[in-house]
MIDOSE-1310 file (N, C-alpha, C; in nm, 2 decimals, decimal comma, always signed):
residues 246
xxxx	-1,06/+0,67/+0,47/-0,93/+0,61/+0,44/-0,95/+0,49/+0,36; -0,88/+0,49/+0,24/-0,90/+0,38/+0,15/-0,76/+0,31/+0,11; -0,76/+0,18/+0,13/-0,66/+0,10/+0,07/-0,68/+0,11/-0,08; -0,59/+0,07/-0,16/-0,60/+0,08/-0,31/-0,63/-0,06/-0,37
xxxx	-0,53/-0,14/-0,38/-0,54/-0,27/-0,46/-0,63/-0,37/-0,39; -0,73/-0,41/-0,46/-0,83/-0,51/-0,41/-0,94/-0,44/-0,32; -0,93/-0,31/-0,31/-1,02/-0,24/-0,23/-1,10/-0,14/-0,31; -1,03/-0,06/-0,39/-1,10/+0,03/-0,48/-1,05/+0,02/-0,62
xxxx	-0,94/-0,06/-0,64/-0,88/-0,08/-0,77/-0,87/-0,24/-0,78; -0,94/-0,28/-0,89/-0,95/-0,43/-0,91/-0,88/-0,48/-1,03; -0,81/-0,40/-1,10/-0,74/-0,45/-1,22/-0,59/-0,41/-1,21; -0,55/-0,35/-1,10/-0,41/-0,31/-1,08/-0,37/-0,18/-1,15
xxxx	-0,47/-0,12/-1,22/-0,44/+0,00/-1,30/-0,54/+0,12/-1,29; -0,66/+0,08/-1,27/-0,77/+0,19/-1,27/-0,86/+0,18/-1,16; -0,94/+0,29/-1,13/-1,05/+0,29/-1,04/-1,17/+0,31/-1,12; -1,27/+0,22/-1,10/-1,39/+0,23/-1,18/-1,46/+0,37/-1,17
xxxx	-1,53/+0,41/-1,27/-1,59/+0,54/-1,27/-1,70/+0,55/-1,16; -1,77/+0,44/-1,13/-1,87/+0,45/-1,03/-1,80/+0,48/-0,89; -1,69/+0,42/-0,87/-1,62/+0,44/-0,74/-1,56/+0,59/-0,74; -1,51/+0,63/-0,85/-1,45/+0,77/-0,86/-1,56/+0,87/-0,83
xxxx	-1,68/+0,85/-0,88/-1,79/+0,94/-0,86/-1,83/+0,94/-0,71; -1,83/+0,82/-0,65/-1,87/+0,81/-0,51/-1,76/+0,88/-0,42; -1,64/+0,87/-0,46/-1,53/+0,94/-0,39/-1,55/+1,09/-0,40; -1,58/+1,13/-0,52/-1,60/+1,28/-0,54/-1,72/+1,33/-0,45
xxxx	-1,82/+1,25/-0,44/-1,93/+1,28/-0,35/-1,89/+1,30/-0,20; -1,79/+1,22/-0,16/-1,74/+1,23/-0,03/-1,67/+1,36/-0,01; -1,59/+1,40/-0,11/-1,52/+1,53/-0,10/-1,62/+1,64/-0,09; -1,73/+1,64/-0,18/-1,83/+1,74/-0,17/-1,90/+1,74/-0,04
xxxx	-1,91/+1,63/+0,03/-1,97/+1,62/+0,16/-1,88/+1,67/+0,27; -1,76/+1,70/+0,24/-1,67/+1,76/+0,34/-1,57/+1,66/+0,40; -1,56/+1,54/+0,35/-1,46/+1,45/+0,39/-1,32/+1,48/+0,34; -1,22/+1,46/+0,42/-1,08/+1,46/+0,37/-1,04/+1,32/+0,34
xxxx	-1,01/+1,29/+0,21/-0,97/+1,16/+0,17/-0,83/+1,12/+0,19; -0,80/+1,00/+0,24/-0,67/+0,95/+0,26/-0,66/+0,82/+0,18; -0,56/+0,80/+0,10/-0,54/+0,67/+0,03/-0,41/+0,62/+0,08; -0,41/+0,49/+0,12/-0,29/+0,43/+0,18/-0,27/+0,30/+0,11
xxxx	-0,14/+0,27/+0,07/-0,11/+0,15/-0,01/+0,02/+0,10/+0,02; +0,04/-0,02/-0,02/+0,18/-0,08/-0,02/+0,26/-0,02/-0,14; +0,19/+0,04/-0,24/+0,26/+0,10/-0,35/+0,34/+0,22/-0,30; +0,44/+0,26/-0,37/+0,50/+0,39/-0,34/+0,41/+0,50/-0,40
xxxx	+0,43/+0,62/-0,36/+0,35/+0,73/-0,40/+0,35/+0,74/-0,56; +0,47/+0,73/-0,61/+0,49/+0,73/-0,76/+0,39/+0,64/-0,83; +0,36/+0,53/-0,77/+0,27/+0,43/-0,84/+0,12/+0,44/-0,80; +0,09/+0,53/-0,70/-0,04/+0,57/-0,67/-0,10/+0,67/-0,76
xxxx	-0,02/+0,76/-0,80/-0,07/+0,88/-0,88/-0,14/+0,84/-1,01; -0,08/+0,75/-1,09/-0,15/+0,71/-1,22/-0,28/+0,64/-1,20; -0,29/+0,56/-1,09/-0,42/+0,49/-1,06/-0,52/+0,59/-1,01; -0,49/+0,69/-0,92/-0,58/+0,78/-0,87/-0,63/+0,88/-0,98
xxxx	-0,53/+0,93/-1,06/-0,56/+1,02/-1,17/-0,60/+1,16/-1,11; -0,67/+1,25/-1,19/-0,70/+1,38/-1,14/-0,82/+1,37/-1,05; -0,84/+1,48/-0,97/-0,96/+1,49/-0,89/-0,93/+1,47/-0,74; -0,81/+1,43/-0,71/-0,78/+1,40/-0,57/-0,66/+1,47/-0,52
xxxx	-0,64/+1,59/-0,57/-0,52/+1,67/-0,54/-0,51/+1,71/-0,39; -0,62/+1,71/-0,32/-0,62/+1,75/-0,18/-0,61/+1,63/-0,09; -0,61/+1,51/-0,14/-0,60/+1,39/-0,06/-0,46/+1,37/+0,00; -0,46/+1,31/+0,12/-0,33/+1,26/+0,17/-0,30/+1,13/+0,12
xxxx	-0,18/+1,10/+0,08/-0,14/+0,98/+0,02/-0,03/+0,91/+0,11; -0,05/+0,79/+0,15/+0,04/+0,71/+0,23/+0,09/+0,60/+0,14; +0,22/+0,59/+0,12/+0,27/+0,48/+0,03/+0,37/+0,39/+0,11; +0,41/+0,29/+0,04/+0,51/+0,20/+0,09/+0,47/+0,14/+0,23
xxxx	+0,34/+0,11/+0,25/+0,29/+0,07/+0,38/+0,33/+0,16/+0,50; +0,34/+0,29/+0,47/+0,36/+0,38/+0,57/+0,50/+0,45/+0,57; +0,59/+0,41/+0,48/+0,72/+0,47/+0,47/+0,73/+0,60/+0,39; +0,62/+0,63/+0,32/+0,61/+0,75/+0,24/+0,48/+0,82/+0,27
xxxx	+0,48/+0,95/+0,26/+0,36/+1,03/+0,27/+0,37/+1,15/+0,18; +0,25/+1,18/+0,12/+0,24/+1,30/+0,04/+0,12/+1,39/+0,09; +0,16/+1,51/+0,12/+0,05/+1,61/+0,15/+0,07/+1,73/+0,07; -0,04/+1,78/+0,01/-0,03/+1,90/-0,08/+0,07/+1,87/-0,19
xxxx	+0,08/+1,75/-0,24/+0,17/+1,72/-0,35/+0,31/+1,70/-0,32; +0,35/+1,72/-0,20/+0,49/+1,70/-0,16/+0,52/+1,57/-0,10; +0,61/+1,49/-0,16/+0,64/+1,35/-0,11/+0,76/+1,36/-0,02; +0,75/+1,29/+0,09/+0,87/+1,27/+0,17/+0,87/+1,13/+0,23
xxxx	+0,99/+1,09/+0,26/+1,01/+0,96/+0,32/+1,00/+0,97/+0,47; +0,92/+0,89/+0,53/+0,90/+0,88/+0,67/+0,99/+0,79/+0,74; +1,03/+0,68/+0,67/+1,12/+0,58/+0,72/+1,20/+0,52/+0,61; +1,32/+0,47/+0,64/+1,40/+0,40/+0,54/+1,48/+0,30/+0,61
xxxx	+1,53/+0,20/+0,54/+1,61/+0,10/+0,60/+1,75/+0,15/+0,64; +1,79/+0,11/+0,76/+1,93/+0,14/+0,79/+2,02/+0,07/+0,69; +2,13/+0,13/+0,65/+2,22/+0,07/+0,55/+2,26/-0,07/+0,58; +2,29/-0,10/+0,71/+2,33/-0,24/+0,74/+2,22/-0,33/+0,73
xxxx	+2,09/-0,29/+0,77/+1,98/-0,37/+0,76/+1,95/-0,40/+0,61; +1,96/-0,30/+0,53/+1,93/-0,32/+0,39/+2,04/-0,41/+0,32; +2,16/-0,40/+0,36/+2,27/-0,49/+0,31/+2,23/-0,63/+0,35; +2,18/-0,65/+0,47/+2,14/-0,79/+0,51/+2,02/-0,84/+0,43
xxxx	+1,93/-0,75/+0,39/+1,82/-0,79/+0,31/+1,87/-0,84/+0,17; +1,96/-0,76/+0,12/+2,02/-0,80/-0,01/+2,09/-0,93/+0,00; +2,16/-0,96/+0,10/+2,23/-1,09/+0,12/+2,12/-1,20/+0,13; +2,02/-1,18/+0,20/+1,91/-1,28/+0,21/+1,85/-1,30/+0,07
xxxx	+1,82/-1,20/+0,00/+1,76/-1,22/-0,14/+1,86/-1,30/-0,22; +1,99/-1,28/-0,21/+2,08/-1,36/-0,29/+2,08/-1,51/-0,24; +2,08/-1,52/-0,11/+2,08/-1,66/-0,05/+1,96/-1,74/-0,10; +1,85/-1,67/-0,10/+1,72/-1,74/-0,14/+1,69/-1,72/-0,29
xxxx	+1,78/-1,68/-0,36/+1,77/-1,66/-0,51/+1,64/-1,59/-0,55; +1,62/-1,48/-0,48/+1,50/-1,39/-0,51/+1,54/-1,27/-0,59; +1,45/-1,24/-0,69/+1,46/-1,11/-0,75/+1,40/-1,00/-0,65; +1,42/-0,88/-0,68/+1,36/-0,78/-0,59/+1,32/-0,65/-0,66
xxxx	+1,24/-0,57/-0,60/+1,20/-0,44/-0,63/+1,24/-0,35/-0,51; +1,33/-0,26/-0,52/+1,37/-0,18/-0,41/+1,33/-0,03/-0,45; +1,25/+0,03/-0,36/+1,20/+0,16/-0,39/+1,27/+0,26/-0,31; +1,32/+0,37/-0,37/+1,36/+0,49/-0,31/+1,24/+0,58/-0,29
xxxx	+1,27/+0,70/-0,24/+1,15/+0,80/-0,23/+1,08/+0,82/-0,36; +1,15/+0,80/-0,47/+1,09/+0,82/-0,60/+1,13/+0,72/-0,71; +1,26/+0,70/-0,73/+1,32/+0,61/-0,83/+1,32/+0,47/-0,77; +1,36/+0,37/-0,85/+1,35/+0,23/-0,80/+1,46/+0,15/-0,87
xxxx	+1,49/+0,03/-0,81/+1,58/-0,07/-0,87/+1,50/-0,20/-0,88; +1,52/-0,27/-0,99/+1,44/-0,40/-1,01/+1,53/-0,50/-1,08; +1,52/-0,62/-1,02/+1,60/-0,74/-1,07/+1,51/-0,86/-1,10; +1,38/-0,85/-1,08/+1,29/-0,96/-1,10/+1,27/-0,99/-1,25
xxxx	+1,20/-1,09/-1,28/+1,17/-1,12/-1,42/+1,08/-1,02/-1,49; +1,10/-0,99/-1,62/+1,02/-0,89/-1,69/+0,87/-0,93/-1,69; +0,84/-1,06/-1,68/+0,70/-1,10/-1,70/+0,63/-1,12/-1,56; +0,70/-1,08/-1,45/+0,63/-1,09/-1,32/+0,52/-0,99/-1,31
xxxx	+0,40/-1,03/-1,26/+0,29/-0,94/-1,25/+0,32/-0,80/-1,19; +0,41/-0,80/-1,09/+0,44/-0,68/-1,02/+0,50/-0,58/-1,11; +0,58/-0,63/-1,22/+0,65/-0,54/-1,31/+0,55/-0,45/-1,38; +0,43/-0,50/-1,41/+0,34/-0,41/-1,49/+0,28/-0,30/-1,40
xxxx	+0,30/-0,31/-1,27/+0,24/-0,21/-1,18/+0,34/-0,11/-1,13; +0,47/-0,12/-1,18/+0,57/-0,04/-1,14/+0,59/+0,08/-1,24; +0,57/+0,20/-1,18/+0,60/+0,32/-1,26/+0,51/+0,33/-1,39; +0,38/+0,30/-1,37/+0,29/+0,30/-1,49/+0,28/+0,44/-1,55
xxxx	+0,30/+0,54/-1,48/+0,30/+0,68/-1,53/+0,43/+0,72/-1,59; +0,53/+0,64/-1,59/+0,67/+0,67/-1,64/+0,71/+0,80/-1,57; +0,71/+0,81/-1,44/+0,74/+0,93/-1,37/+0,88/+0,92/-1,30; +0,94/+0,80/-1,30/+1,06/+0,78/-1,23/+1,17/+0,72/-1,32
xxxx	+1,28/+0,68/-1,26/+1,39/+0,62/-1,33/+1,42/+0,48/-1,27; +1,44/+0,38/-1,35/+1,50/+0,25/-1,30/+1,65/+0,27/-1,29; +1,70/+0,25/-1,17/+1,85/+0,27/-1,15/+1,91/+0,14/-1,08; +2,04/+0,15/-1,07/+2,10/+0,04/-0,99/+2,07/+0,07/-0,84
xxxx	+2,06/-0,04/-0,76/+2,02/-0,02/-0,62/+2,12/+0,07/-0,55; +2,25/+0,07/-0,58/+2,34/+0,16/-0,51/+2,32/+0,31/-0,54; +2,24/+0,34/-0,65/+2,21/+0,48/-0,68/+2,09/+0,54/-0,60; +2,02/+0,45/-0,53/+1,91/+0,50/-0,45/+1,96/+0,57/-0,33
xxxx	+1,92/+0,70/-0,30/+1,97/+0,77/-0,18/+1,93/+0,70/-0,05; +1,82/+0,64/-0,05/+1,77/+0,56/+0,07/+1,66/+0,46/+0,01; +1,64/+0,35/+0,08/+1,54/+0,25/+0,04/+1,43/+0,25/+0,14; +1,31/+0,27/+0,09/+1,19/+0,28/+0,19/+1,10/+0,15/+0,18
xxxx	+1,13/+0,07/+0,08/+1,04/-0,05/+0,06/+1,12/-0,15/-0,02; +1,11/-0,28/+0,01/+1,18/-0,38/-0,05/+1,09/-0,50/-0,07; +1,07/-0,54/-0,20/+0,99/-0,66/-0,23/+1,08/-0,77/-0,28; +1,06/-0,89/-0,22/+1,14/-1,00/-0,27/+1,04/-1,09/-0,36
xxxx	+1,09/-1,13/-0,47/+1,00/-1,20/-0,57/+1,06/-1,34/-0,60; +0,97/-1,44/-0,59/+1,01/-1,57/-0,64/+1,13/-1,64/-0,57; +1,14/-1,63/-0,44/+1,25/-1,69/-0,36/+1,24/-1,84/-0,37; +1,35/-1,90/-0,35/+1,35/-2,05/-0,35/+1,28/-2,11/-0,23
xxxx	+1,27/-2,03/-0,12/+1,20/-2,07/+0,00/+1,14/-1,94/+0,06; +1,01/-1,91/+0,03/+0,95/-1,79/+0,07/+0,93/-1,78/+0,22; +0,89/-1,89/+0,28/+0,87/-1,89/+0,42/+1,00/-1,86/+0,50; +1,10/-1,93/+0,46/+1,23/-1,91/+0,53/+1,28/-1,77/+0,51
xxxx	+1,26/-1,71/+0,39/+1,31/-1,57/+0,37/+1,23/-1,48/+0,45; +1,10/-1,50/+0,46/+1,01/-1,41/+0,55/+1,06/-1,42/+0,69; +1,08/-1,54/+0,74/+1,13/-1,56/+0,88/+1,26/-1,49/+0,90; +1,35/-1,50/+0,81/+1,48/-1,44/+0,83/+1,47/-1,29/+0,83
xxxx	+1,38/-1,23/+0,75/+1,36/-1,09/+0,74/+1,30/-1,04/+0,88; +1,21/-1,12/+0,94/+1,16/-1,08/+1,07/+1,27/-1,07/+1,17; +1,37/-1,16/+1,16/+1,48/-1,16/+1,26/+1,56/-1,03/+1,25; +1,55/-0,96/+1,14/+1,62/-0,83/+1,12/+1,55/-0,72/+1,19
xxxx	+1,43/-0,74/+1,23/+1,35/-0,63/+1,30/+1,27/-0,55/+1,20; +1,25/-0,59/+1,08/+1,17/-0,51/+0,98/+1,03/-0,57/+0,98; +0,94/-0,49/+0,92/+0,80/-0,53/+0,91/+0,79/-0,62/+0,78; +0,72/-0,73/+0,80/+0,72/-0,83/+0,69/+0,57/-0,86/+0,66
xxxx	+0,53/-0,85/+0,53/+0,40/-0,89/+0,49/+0,42/-0,99/+0,37; +0,38/-1,12/+0,40/+0,40/-1,23/+0,30/+0,27/-1,25/+0,22; +0,28/-1,21/+0,09/+0,16/-1,23/+0,01/+0,17/-1,36/-0,07; +0,12/-1,47/-0,01/+0,13/-1,60/-0,07/+0,07/-1,61/-0,20
xxxx	-0,04/-1,55/-0,23/-0,11/-1,56/-0,35/-0,03/-1,50/-0,47; +0,05/-1,40/-0,44/+0,13/-1,34/-0,54/+0,28/-1,38/-0,55; +0,32/-1,46/-0,45/+0,46/-1,50/-0,45/+0,55/-1,38/-0,42; +0,51/-1,29/-0,33/+0,58/-1,17/-0,29/+0,60/-1,16/-0,14
xxxx	+0,72/-1,12/-0,10/+0,73/-1,08/+0,04/+0,77/-0,93/+0,04; +0,69/-0,86/+0,12/+0,70/-0,71/+0,13/+0,77/-0,68/+0,26; +0,89/-0,61/+0,25/+0,96/-0,57/+0,37/+0,95/-0,42/+0,38; +0,92/-0,37/+0,50/+0,92/-0,22/+0,53/+1,01/-0,19/+0,65
xxxx	+1,06/-0,07/+0,66/+1,16/-0,04/+0,76/+1,09/-0,05/+0,90; +1,16/-0,11/+0,99/+1,12/-0,11/+1,14/+0,98/-0,15/+1,15; +0,90/-0,08/+1,23/+0,76/-0,11/+1,26/+0,67/-0,02/+1,18; +0,71/+0,03/+1,06/+0,63/+0,12/+0,98/+0,51/+0,05/+0,93
xxxx	+0,39/+0,11/+0,95/+0,27/+0,05/+0,90/+0,18/+0,17/+0,85; +0,08/+0,14/+0,77/-0,01/+0,24/+0,73/-0,08/+0,31/+0,85; -0,11/+0,24/+0,94/-0,18/+0,30/+1,06/-0,08/+0,39/+1,14; +0,04/+0,35/+1,15/+0,14/+0,43/+1,22/+0,16/+0,56/+1,14
xxxx	+0,16/+0,56/+1,01/+0,17/+0,68/+0,93/+0,05/+0,77/+0,95; -0,07/+0,71/+0,95/-0,19/+0,78/+0,96/-0,20/+0,85/+1,10; -0,16/+0,78/+1,20/-0,16/+0,84/+1,34/-0,06/+0,95/+1,35; +0,06/+0,93/+1,28/+0,16/+1,04/+1,28/+0,12/+1,17/+1,21
xxxx	+0,03/+1,15/+1,12/-0,03/+1,26/+1,05/-0,14/+1,33/+1,13; -0,17/+1,28/+1,24/-0,27/+1,34/+1,33/-0,41/+1,30/+1,30; -0,43/+1,19/+1,23/-0,56/+1,14/+1,19/-0,59/+1,02/+1,28; -0,69/+1,04/+1,37/-0,72/+0,93/+1,46/-0,87/+0,89/+1,46
xxxx	-0,95/+0,97/+1,40/-1,09/+0,94/+1,38/-1,12/+0,93/+1,23; -1,16/+0,81/+1,19/-1,17/+0,79/+1,04/-1,25/+0,67/+1,01; -1,30/+0,66/+0,89/-1,37/+0,54/+0,83/-1,27/+0,48/+0,74; -1,26/+0,35/+0,75/-1,15/+0,28/+0,67/-1,21/+0,17/+0,58
xxxx	-1,16/+0,16/+0,46/-1,18/+0,05/+0,37/-1,05/-0,03/+0,35; -1,06/-0,16/+0,36/-0,94/-0,24/+0,34/-0,98/-0,39/+0,30; -0,88/-0,46/+0,25/-0,91/-0,59/+0,21/-0,81/-0,70/+0,25; -0,70/-0,66/+0,31/-0,59/-0,76/+0,33/-0,53/-0,75/+0,46
xxxx	-0,44/-0,85/+0,49/-0,37/-0,85/+0,62/-0,30/-0,72/+0,66; -0,24/-0,65/+0,56/-0,17/-0,53/+0,59/-0,26/-0,41/+0,62; -0,40/-0,44/+0,62/-0,49/-0,34/+0,66/-0,55/-0,36/+0,80; -0,50/-0,46/+0,87/-0,56/-0,50/+0,99/-0,56/-0,39/+1,10
xxxx	-0,45/-0,32/+1,11/-0,43/-0,21/+1,21/-0,52/-0,09/+1,17; -0,53/-0,06/+1,04/-0,61/+0,05/+0,99/-0,76/+0,02/+1,03; -0,80/-0,10/+1,00/-0,94/-0,13/+1,03/-0,97/-0,14/+1,18; -0,87/-0,20/+1,25/-0,89/-0,22/+1,39/-0,89/-0,09/+1,47
xxxx	-0,84/+0,02/+1,42/-0,84/+0,15/+1,49/-0,94/+0,25/+1,43; -1,02/+0,20/+1,34/-1,11/+0,29/+1,27/-1,24/+0,31/+1,35; -1,31/+0,43/+1,33/-1,44/+0,45/+1,38/-1,54/+0,35/+1,32; -1,52/+0,33/+1,19/-1,61/+0,23/+1,12/-1,52/+0,16/+1,02
xxxx	-1,52/+0,03/+1,02/-1,42/-0,05/+0,93/-1,50/-0,13/+0,83; -1,47/-0,11/+0,71/-1,54/-0,19/+0,60/-1,44/-0,28/+0,54; -1,46/-0,41/+0,54/-1,38/-0,51/+0,48/-1,43/-0,53/+0,34; -1,35/-0,52/+0,24/-1,38/-0,55/+0,10/-1,33/-0,69/+0,07
xxxx	-1,43/-0,78/+0,04/-1,39/-0,92/+0,02/-1,41/-1,00/+0,15; -1,34/-1,11/+0,16/-1,36/-1,20/+0,27/-1,24/-1,25/+0,34; -1,13/-1,17/+0,34/-1,01/-1,21/+0,40/-1,03/-1,25/+0,55; -1,00/-1,37/+0,59/-1,03/-1,41/+0,73/-0,96/-1,34/+0,83
xxxx	-0,84/-1,28/+0,80/-0,76/-1,21/+0,90/-0,83/-1,08/+0,95; -0,93/-1,04/+0,88/-1,01/-0,92/+0,91/-1,14/-0,95/+0,98; -1,17/-1,07/+1,01/-1,29/-1,11/+1,07/-1,32/-1,03/+1,20; -1,22/-1,01/+1,29/-1,24/-0,95/+1,42/-1,24/-0,80/+1,42
xxxx	-1,20/-0,74/+1,31/-1,18/-0,59/+1,31/-1,28/-0,52/+1,22; -1,35/-0,59/+1,13/-1,44/-0,53/+1,04/-1,58/-0,52/+1,10; -1,64/-0,40/+1,09/-1,77/-0,38/+1,13/-1,87/-0,43/+1,03; -1,83/-0,42/+0,90/-1,92/-0,47/+0,79/-1,83/-0,52/+0,68
xxxx	-1,89/-0,60/+0,59/-1,82/-0,65/+0,48/-1,90/-0,63/+0,35; -1,83/-0,59/+0,24/-1,89/-0,57/+0,11/-1,82/-0,65/+0,01; -1,89/-0,68/-0,10/-1,83/-0,76/-0,21/-1,71/-0,69/-0,27; -1,61/-0,77/-0,32/-1,49/-0,72/-0,38/-1,52/-0,69/-0,53
xxxx	-1,61/-0,59/-0,55/-1,64/-0,55/-0,69/-1,68/-0,40/-0,68; -1,66/-0,33/-0,80/-1,69/-0,18/-0,80/-1,82/-0,14/-0,75; -1,93/-0,21/-0,79/-2,06/-0,17/-0,76/-2,09/-0,18/-0,61; -2,04/-0,28/-0,54/-2,06/-0,30/-0,40/-1,99/-0,19/-0,32
xxxx	-1,86/-0,17/-0,36/-1,78/-0,07/-0,29/-1,84/+0,07/-0,31; -1,88/+0,10/-0,43/-1,93/+0,23/-0,46/-2,06/+0,26/-0,38; -2,14/+0,16/-0,37/-2,27/+0,18/-0,29/-2,23/+0,21/-0,14; -2,13/+0,14/-0,09/-2,09/+0,17/+0,05/-2,04/+0,31/+0,07
xxxx	-1,95/+0,35/-0,03/-1,90/+0,49/-0,02/-2,01/+0,59/-0,04; -2,10/+0,57/-0,13/-2,21/+0,66/-0,14/-2,30/+0,68/-0,01; -2,31/+0,56/+0,06/-2,38/+0,57/+0,19/-2,31/+0,66/+0,29; -2,18/+0,65/+0,29/-2,10/+0,74/+0,37/-2,11/+0,89/+0,33
xxxx	-2,11/+0,91/+0,20/-2,12/+1,05/+0,15/-2,26/+1,11/+0,19; -2,36/+1,02/+0,19/-2,49/+1,07/+0,22/-2,52/+1,07/+0,37; -2,42/+1,04/+0,46/-2,43/+1,05/+0,60/-2,50/+0,93/+0,66; -2,51/+0,82/+0,60/-2,58/+0,70/+0,65/-2,51/+0,65/+0,78
xx	-2,38/+0,66/+0,78/-2,31/+0,60/+0,90/-2,29/+0,70/+1,01; -2,32/+0,83/+0,99/-2,28/+0,92/+1,09/-2,41/+0,99/+1,15
């Protein structure tokens, strides 16, 4: 099981050839690959590229899942909860990215770093938020008080991940997480790679947990740590493909 950004993708757009080759070796060794990300499925596909058609994809921090190429929403905001999130974003003067199962609405600045990672493959449509049939993920960007907005979101009973380094607050429906989606898919024995706070449950429940980088929130759940660079990550994946851990 692999997180994407900061774990196997270090530029927001591509996976290094060395890592791609290591992943292919895992498939040859009989592993079923799972990729789990805060990104919607739409934005995972251009990063992964060809070669991983049999993989399970978990997007939106667990609110979306794709198996055999079929994308479905696992969870979405209740309309009243989403209306409250929109009101909060207005109150705190935040732009937002609202994701439906495939299309999206965006009101943030054009030069925000997240904008360059949205729909890189030009696979979806940017629409008005009212046109989305349901909303599975909501990012608030550049709020006047990020901490207060995050706290207010938690009071609504949604899952909140506050990315201080990026100036982003990630809201997901209810208690939806990557781990919850993985468990619902019937996968309970797995090796996990992750790098951030939103990977804590995935790593904490893994048979073997690899932290990429040095995020302190993962100190107590990681069995081992590797450098946040393609060579280090690829070597660890190759060890798994060769049966070193099993």
